[in-house]
Structures are given as C-alpha cells and as structure tokens.
C-alpha positions as CSV (number, residue, x, y, z in Angstrom):
1,M,61.5,246.6,23.7
2,G,64.9,245.9,22.1
3,P,66.9,245.4,25.4
4,R,64.2,243.1,26.8
5,K,64.3,240.8,23.8
6,F,68.1,240.7,24.0
7,Y,67.9,239.8,27.7
8,D,65.5,237.0,27.0
9,E,67.8,235.5,24.4
10,S,70.8,235.7,26.7
11,E,68.8,234.0,29.4
12,Q,67.8,231.2,27.1
13,T,71.4,230.6,26.0
14,S,72.6,230.5,29.6
15,V,69.9,228.0,30.5
16,F,70.9,226.0,27.4
17,K,74.6,226.1,28.4
18,A,73.7,225.0,31.9
19,C,71.8,222.0,30.6
20,Y,74.6,221.2,28.1
21,Y,77.3,221.3,30.6
22,S,75.4,219.2,33.2
23,R,74.8,216.6,30.4
24,L,78.5,216.8,29.5
25,N,79.5,216.3,33.1
26,E,77.2,213.3,33.4
27,F,78.6,211.8,30.2
28,V,82.3,212.4,31.3
29,F,81.5,211.0,34.7
30,G,79.9,207.9,33.2
31,L,82.8,207.5,30.8
32,N,85.3,207.7,33.7
33,K,83.4,205.0,35.6
34,I,83.4,202.8,32.5
35,L,87.1,203.4,32.0
36,A,87.9,202.7,35.7
37,G,85.9,199.5,35.5
38,L,87.7,198.4,32.4
39,S,91.1,199.2,33.8
40,R,90.2,197.3,37.0
41,D,89.1,194.3,35.0
42,M,92.3,194.5,32.9
43,N,94.5,194.7,36.0
44,A,92.7,191.7,37.5
45,A,93.0,189.7,34.3
46,L,96.7,190.6,34.0
47,R,97.3,189.7,37.6
48,N,95.5,186.4,37.2
49,K,97.5,185.6,34.1
50,Y,100.8,186.5,35.8
51,I,99.9,184.3,38.8
52,S,98.9,181.4,36.6
53,D,102.1,181.8,34.5
54,T,104.4,181.9,37.6
55,I,102.8,178.9,39.3
C-alpha cells in the first residue's frame, strides 16, 4: 500500500512538472517573439530617423 501511494504522488508531480515546463516554454517563446518584434520596430525607427537626419 505504501509504495503504491508514493508512486502515485511521484507520477502526479512529474505530470505537474511537464505542464509547468510546457507553460514556461510557451511563455518564454512568446516573450522572445515580443522582444524580437520590439527590437525590429526599434531598428526600423532608428534607421528611419538616421535616414531623415542625413537627408
């Protein structure tokens, strides 16, 4: 009875960890996409400013 209960608990924690890490990966991926978009916008803005300043 004891070992079975222990196994069930460890199984639950591994499932929880899997869910947690997949959520974490999604969050980090989304954050990277946002940051990439921001840096792209910043680069475009800086490039446009540089072009308008030099002309």
